[in-house]
C-alpha positions as CSV (number, residue, x, y, z in Angstrom):
1,M,49.1,3.3,-15.9
2,K,51.9,3.6,-18.5
3,E,51.0,4.3,-22.1
4,E,52.4,0.3,-23.4
5,D,49.5,-1.3,-21.0
6,F,46.4,0.6,-22.3
7,V,47.4,-0.7,-25.8
8,K,48.3,-4.0,-24.3
9,Q,44.8,-3.7,-23.1
10,D,43.2,-2.7,-26.7
11,D,44.8,-5.7,-28.3
12,N,43.3,-7.9,-25.4
13,L,40.0,-6.1,-25.8
14,Q,40.5,-6.8,-29.7
15,Q,41.3,-10.1,-29.7
16,L,37.9,-10.9,-27.3
17,F,35.6,-9.3,-29.8
18,D,38.1,-11.2,-33.2
19,D,36.9,-14.5,-31.5
20,F,33.1,-13.5,-30.4
21,H,31.3,-15.4,-33.6
22,P,27.5,-15.9,-32.4
23,T,25.2,-18.5,-34.0
24,L,22.0,-16.9,-35.0
25,S,18.8,-18.5,-33.8
26,D,15.8,-19.6,-35.8
27,N,13.3,-16.5,-36.3
28,D,10.0,-18.4,-35.3
29,Q,11.9,-19.1,-31.6
30,F,13.1,-15.8,-31.3
31,M,9.5,-14.1,-32.2
32,Q,7.9,-17.0,-29.8
33,S,10.0,-15.8,-27.0
34,L,9.4,-12.0,-27.3
35,S,6.1,-11.9,-27.7
36,N,6.3,-14.6,-24.4
37,K,7.8,-11.3,-22.9
38,L,5.9,-8.9,-24.2
39,D,2.6,-10.6,-22.8
40,A,4.7,-11.1,-19.6
41,I,5.1,-7.1,-19.8
42,D,1.2,-6.6,-20.7
43,Y,1.0,-8.9,-17.4
44,I,2.6,-6.7,-15.2
45,T,1.3,-3.7,-16.1
46,Q,-2.4,-4.8,-15.9
47,R,-1.9,-6.2,-12.8
48,Q,-0.8,-2.9,-11.8
49,L,-3.0,-1.3,-12.7
50,A,-5.2,-3.1,-11.5
51,Q,-4.0,-2.7,-7.8
52,K,-3.2,1.1,-8.0
53,R,-7.5,1.1,-8.9
54,C,-8.2,-1.6,-5.7
55,Y,-5.6,1.1,-3.0
56,R,-7.9,4.2,-4.7
57,R,-11.2,2.3,-4.1
58,T,-10.2,1.8,-0.4
59,L,-8.6,4.8,0.3
60,V,-12.1,6.5,-0.9
61,I,-13.9,3.7,1.2
62,T,-11.8,4.1,4.5
63,L,-12.0,8.0,4.2
64,V,-15.5,8.4,3.7
65,A,-16.3,5.6,6.9
66,G,-14.0,8.0,8.6
67,V,-15.7,11.5,7.7
68,V,-18.9,9.2,8.5
69,G,-18.3,7.6,11.8
70,G,-16.3,10.6,12.9
71,G,-19.8,12.8,12.2
72,L,-21.6,10.5,14.0
73,L,-18.9,10.7,16.9
74,T,-19.3,14.6,16.8
75,A,-22.9,14.8,16.7
76,F,-23.3,12.3,19.5
77,A,-21.0,14.8,21.6
78,L,-23.0,17.6,20.4
79,L,-26.4,15.9,21.5
80,Y,-25.1,14.6,25.0
81,L,-21.8,16.5,26.4
82,Q,-23.1,19.5,28.7
83,P,-21.2,22.6,28.3
84,G,-18.3,23.0,31.3
85,S,-18.1,19.2,32.0
86,L,-16.4,17.7,29.1
87,F,-12.9,17.6,31.7
88,T,-12.4,18.3,35.4
89,L,-9.8,17.0,37.9
90,T,-9.8,17.9,41.1
91,L,-7.4,16.8,43.9
92,Q,-9.2,15.0,46.0
93,A,-10.9,13.0,43.2
94,D,-10.6,9.0,43.3
95,L,-10.2,7.0,40.5
96,S,-14.1,5.7,40.1
97,N,-15.0,9.6,41.2
98,F,-13.0,10.8,37.9
99,I,-14.4,8.0,35.6
100,H,-18.1,9.0,36.5
101,E,-17.7,12.8,36.4
102,N,-15.6,12.2,32.6
103,L,-17.6,9.5,31.5
104,I,-18.9,10.9,28.1
105,A,-15.1,12.5,27.5
106,I,-13.4,9.0,28.0
107,S,-16.3,7.3,25.8
108,L,-15.3,9.8,23.0
109,T,-11.8,9.0,22.9
110,V,-12.2,5.4,23.0
111,G,-14.8,5.5,20.6
112,T,-12.3,7.4,18.6
113,L,-9.5,5.0,18.6
114,L,-11.9,1.7,18.1
115,L,-13.5,3.7,15.1
116,G,-9.8,4.1,13.6
117,G,-8.7,0.9,14.6
118,I,-12.0,-0.5,13.2
119,L,-11.2,0.9,10.0
120,I,-7.6,0.5,9.6
121,A,-8.0,-3.3,10.6
122,T,-10.9,-3.3,7.5
123,A,-8.2,-1.3,4.9
124,N,-6.1,-4.0,5.3
125,F,-8.4,-7.1,5.0
126,V,-9.8,-6.0,1.8
127,L,-6.5,-4.7,0.4
128,E,-5.3,-8.2,1.9
129,V,-8.5,-9.6,0.2
130,F,-8.2,-8.1,-2.9
131,S,-4.4,-8.9,-3.5
132,Y,-5.4,-12.5,-3.7
133,R,-7.9,-11.7,-6.3
134,S,-6.5,-11.7,-9.9
135,P,-8.6,-9.3,-12.2
136,V,-6.3,-10.5,-15.2
137,K,-6.6,-14.1,-16.4
138,Q,-3.5,-16.1,-15.5
139,M,-1.1,-15.7,-18.1
140,K,-0.2,-18.8,-20.5
141,N,2.9,-20.2,-20.5
């Protein structure tokens, strides 16, 4: 661009600022609007903190339930599993024979998958329930 274009743009900008004459509103109205906006910010902050507490609580509960459930499944495996018979596969075995020989290992695998699914579903349900409950009173408009 040429220097003349910059001067012309500068003049246009100066004219725009010169033509701007804002009107001052009522001070009480401004303070009320500012107070409402600050109340809204406080409400959002409190709501976010409450959600973080809920998420942490749900995470801890799910972790404890997973550790306890995993411990119970491990105890079951140690008590009822015979050494050396965890998993066998022969070429002559049919499906029913395979299931019969490996029933405990299959049961533990299915139990672990079910426990994980139940824990995830429960955690999602709890978070959804707590997201509908508001720990902070609704803001007045």
